N, C-alpha and C positions, 0 to 999 in steps of 0.2 A: 160638399157633401160630407157629413159626419159619419153616416152609417149606410152601408149598402148591403142589402139582402141578396145573397147569391143563389140560394135554393131553399125551398120549403118542402119538407117531406109530404108525400101524397096521402099517407094514412094518419099522420099525427100533425101537431102544430110545431114540431121541431124544425128549426131553420138554421142555416149557417150564413155568415156574412163577414163583413170587415168594418171595423171602427177606425176612422182616420184621425190621428192626432199629430201634432208637430214633433213629437218624440218617437213617432213610429206607428205602424199599423198593428191592429189587434184583430186576429182572426177568431171569430166566434163560432160555436160556444167556447167560452174561456173560463178557466179557473185562475183566480188571482191570489198568489201567496200573500199572507198577512205579514207585513213588516211594521208592527205597532209603533215602535220607537225609532223608525227609520232603518230598521234592519230585520231581515227574516232570521229568526233565532237559529244560530248554529250553521248558517249557510252563507258562504262568501259570494260576493257579487259575480265573480267569474263562474262559479258553480251554478248560480241562478240562470246565467245566460247560456253557458255552454253545455251543462249537463242536464239541467231541468228544462231549459228553453222557455223560461218565463217571459211573457210578452208585456206584462204589466204587474206591478206590485202595489200593495196598500200601505199607507201611513195613517196614523190616527191623530186627529186634531187635538183631542183631550190630552193624550200623553206627550205629544210634541210641544204643545203649549206649555205644559208644566216643566218639561225638561227635554232638550236643552234650553227651551224658551224661544219665542218667535224672533227676538232681537238677534240671537246667534244665527238662526237659520237665514234670516234676512241678510246679515253680514256676509254669510257664505255665498249668497246669490241664489238662495232657494234650496229645497231639499235635494234636487237632482245633483247639484254641485256639492252639497254637504256630504251626501252618502255615496257619491260616485256612480249613481244609477242613471244611465242616459236613455232609458226607455220610459214609456208612460207610467205615471203614478196616479192613483186614486186615493183621496182622503175621505174617511168617514167624518161626519160632523162632530162627533163626540157625544151625540144624543144617547147612544146605547150605554156608554160609560157613565154618563150622568144618571141614567136610569138605574144602573146597577148600584149607585151610591144612595139608595133609598133613605138610609138613616142619616145621611150627611148632605142632603140637598133639599131645596124648597123651590117649587115651581110657581111662577107667577106669569101673568100675561106678558110682562116685560122680558122674561127669560128664566133661566135656571141659576139659582144661587147655590153653590156647592163648596164643600171643603176638600182640599187636596188630600188624596190618599197618601201622599208622601210626607207632608209636614203639617197638615191640618189648616193651612192658610185658606182664606176665604176668597172666592172668585165668582164671577158671573159670566155665563154664556147667554148671549142674545142672538137672534137671527142675524143681526147686522154685524156684530163683532166676530161671529163664527165665519162669515164671509171674508172679513178682513184678515182673520188668522189664516184662512186657506189661501187667500191671495199671497200672503207672505210665505207660506209653505211652498206655494208654486205648483200644486197638484194640477195635472192635466184635467182631471175630473174631480169636482168637489160636490159634496152632499149638502142638501138643505138641513137646517137644524130642526129636529122633531122630538116628540116624546114617544118613546117605545113603550107601549102599554104592557103591563105585566100579564101573566096568564096564571090562573084564570082571573078575569075581571068582569064585573057587572056591565051590562050594556050601557047603562047611564054613564058610568066612568069612561067607557070606550068612546062614547059619543062626545062627551065633553073634551076628552083628550084629542080626538080627531079635530074638533073645532079649533082647539089651541094650536095643533100642528098646522092646520090650514092657514090660520092667521100668521103664524110664524113664517110659513112658506111665502106668503104674499110680501112680507117685509124683507125676507132674505132675497127673493127674486128682484125686488126693487133695488136693494143695495148692490146686488151683483151687477145689475144693468147701469148703475150709477158709478161704478168703479172700473178700473182698468187693470189688466195683468201687470205685474211688476218686473217681469224678466224677459219680455220680448216675444212671448208665444201665447197662443190663445188658450184659455181655460173654459171648461164646460161645467154646467150646473145641473144636477139631477134632483128633482123633487122626490120625496119618499111617500109612498102610499101606506097609510096605516088603517086602523079600523078593527083590530083584533080578529076574532073568528066570526064576526057578524057580516054575512053577505051583503046586506043592504048598506052597511057603513062602508064596506070595501068598494062597492059600486059607486057610492057617493064620492069617495076619495079619488077613485080613478077618473071620474068626470072632472073633478076639481083640478087635479094635476095635469090632465090632458089639455084643459083650457089654458094653462100657463104657457104651454108651447115650448118647453125646454128641449134640449137636444136628446135627452134620454130620461128614463124614469126608473126609480128603485122601488123595490117591494120590501118593506120592513115589518117588524113585529111578528115574524114567524120563526119557527124552531126555538121557541121560548118555553116549551113545556107541553104544547098541544100534541095530540096524536098525529102521526104522519099522514094518515088518511084525511084529517081535517086540513092540514097544510096543502095537500094536493087539491082538495076541493076549492080552497081559496085561490090557488094558482090557476085553476080552470076559469074562475071568475076574472082574474087579472088578464088572462089570455083573451078572453072575450071582450074586455072593455078598454084595455090600454091600447094606445096607437100601435098599429102593426108595423109602421115604418121607422120605429125608434127602438133602440136597444133597451132591454129590460134586465135589471140587475137585482137578483135575489140575495139579500144581505144576510151574511152569517150562516149560510147553509152549504154544505153539511156533509153527510155520508156519501160514498159513491152512488148508492141507490138514490138518495135525494137528488143528486146532480142529474142523473139520467132521467128520473121522473120529471124534474124541472125542465129539462131540455125538451122532453116530449110535450110539455105544456107551454112551449114558446119562450122559455127563459134563455137569455144569451150570456149572462155574466154571473159568476159566483165567487164567494170568498168564504173561508172558514179557517179557524186555528186548528181544526181537528188533525190534519195530516202531520203537522209539526208537534202538536201536543201529544198525540198518540205515539209518535216516533220516540219522544223522550221517555215514554213509559214502556217501550219495547213492543208496541203493537204496530205491525207492518201490513200494508195493503198489497196484495198481489193479484194477478189475473186468475189465480187458482183459489183465492180465498184469503182470509185474514190470518196472520201468524202472530202468536205470542212468542217472541224469540227467546224469552226467559225459560221456556219449557225444556225439560230434560231431553225431549225427543230430538232436539236440534243439536245436541252436544257433538255428535259424530257425523253430522250431515254437511258434507263438503260441496254440495251443489250451490249454484248461485242463489241469491236471495229471492229473485224472481226469474225463472227460466226464460220468460218472455220479455224481460226488461231491456231497456236500451240505454240507461244511464251508465256512467262509469262505475258506480258502486255495484250495479247489478251484474256487470260483466267481470268484475275484479274480485269482489269479496264474497266469501261463502257464508252460509247460515251459521256454521260452527264458529267461524272467526268472529262474526258479529255477536253471537251469544256470549263468547268469551269476553269481549269488550264490555258488554252490558253487565255481566256478572262481576267483572273486575272494576266496575264503576269508572271506566275510561271515558273522557270527554269525547273521543272520536266516535264512540257508540252513538251518541245523539246526533253527531254530524252526519254519519253514514245513514242512519235511520231517517233523518229529516230529508236528506237529498233523495233517498229512495221513495219515501211517501209522496213528496211533492212531484217527483218524476212520474210516479204512477198516476196522480191526479191529472197532470198535464197531458200525459199519454192517453188517458181515458177521454179527455176532451178532444184530442186530435183524432182518435178513432171514431168518436161520435160524429165529428165533422165529416170525416171521410165517408162514413156510411150514409149520412144525409145526402152527400153529393152523389153517392152510388145508387141511392134510391132504395136501400134496404135497412134503414135505421131500425124499424120495429122488430124485424127478425133478429138482427144483431143484438139489440138491447135485451130481448128476452133471453137469448143464449148466454150473454156475458153476465147478466144478473144472477143466473143460476150458479155461476162459478164464484163470482167475487163476494157473494153474500154468505158463503159458508166459512166456518172456522176449520182450519187445518192444523 
């Protein structure tokens, strides 16, 4: 068994469960810290484990392919041994990164030809070699190669893009089943549902990926500029049409509000750079609201960063001290802020899980959103 649902909320589609991998179990709903280049920026592995309690992290195929390069990672025995992380890893296929290189890439049925953002060298990603790259990286969960449609885009473009993504999916799935893991443990493959903001295309896509029969499914192409209400409408469609017995991963999303709304609509897995990116800019998430730690009001505030926090930084450092570090441009400021924000996200997922188990998720969600969405 790869995924076991433990309980579903009676009033919503929120559910909690466990994903089983050979590097450990993942309790859902879960937020996955982003370690693009094999590291979560500013956060040590021990802190990820002991302070943040991350159960799984992300690596990125595009960035790891360019540096340090797949040969180096293979020589190390895979990404787990290369970066010292012995819990599960998920890798994005690089589709979104190639999408973001709009001026430096060309899409064909064969794949995506692109120029490296590092040195301008020319490369190609195909559904087949992206599987091979992720075999070498050794991620427990790997993504299919897809095209992430821009927003806004005409329906004709979205339809053509979806047809290309589905053709790539068939080829990637075939390659996945023709190859074996390189490091002695099982890997899993997730298709990605695309279709932009068009309900009929999304329904078509969910039927296509459902027929593939992979261990889980991802939802891509959201949080790329559309209104949040549109994203929630698409998630409702995903909830109605994706297999109920398999985990659903909403890619690249998002704010604490987005996460809770996604959970309510049956999403199990999330990732986003927001907690660490905002941390480096002095924006902190707390159970009482969002803090801009640069503001003068925190200069003499010696209370904990988050009075309800449970990480080391929340019980040891004050708002005044963190503000001082930020103003002084100390590297420690980014480290403390990143640990705090990731700790908040993981704690939010744990609370959501507990309230699903307790049967009062809806009531709790409404109450906590009133707090965490405000600026303080």
